N, C-alpha and C positions, 0 to 999 in steps of 0.2 A: 303102873303096868308098863314094864319095859320089855323090849324084845331082846332075847339072848341070841347068840350065834346060831344055835340050832333052829330057832324059829325063823330067822332070816334065811337060812339055807333052805328050809322047807318051802318058804314063800317063793324064793328064786327058782327052785325046782319046779314048782307048780306053774310059774310064769313060763318057763322054758317048755314045759310039756304042752301048755295051752297054745302058745304062739309060735313055737319053733325057734331055734337058735338064729336062723337067718332073718327072721322078722323083727327081732328085738331091737337091733340098731336103727331100723326104720321107725319103729315106734318111739324110741328115745329122741330121734331127730325131730319128729313131729311134736313131741312134748316140749322140747327145747324151743322150737319156733313159736309154739303157743304161749309159753311163758314170756318169751321176748316180746311178742305182740301185746300181751296183757300189760307188761311193764310200760311199753311205749304208750299204750292207750291211757293208762292211769297218769303218766307224767304229762301227756298232752292235755288231759282233762283238767289237771290242776293248773296248768299254765293258761288254758282257755278260760277257766272260771275267774282267774285273777284279771285277765284282760277284758272280760265281759262285764265286770262290775260297773254299773253306770255311775258317772260322776254327778255330783249335785249341780243342778242348774243354778246359775247366779242371777 
């Protein structure tokens, strides 16, 4: 199930009608910040779990 150019155009038209042309850049900015924070959180989680692994007591 792939989207053709007509379907993408219709989806974009609906988004513009719902949010307005001036609000879309603000929404995309927020989405970009959210993705960036999510990536940073997942990268920090991976590095945190590696450093938190307890070493075997001797």
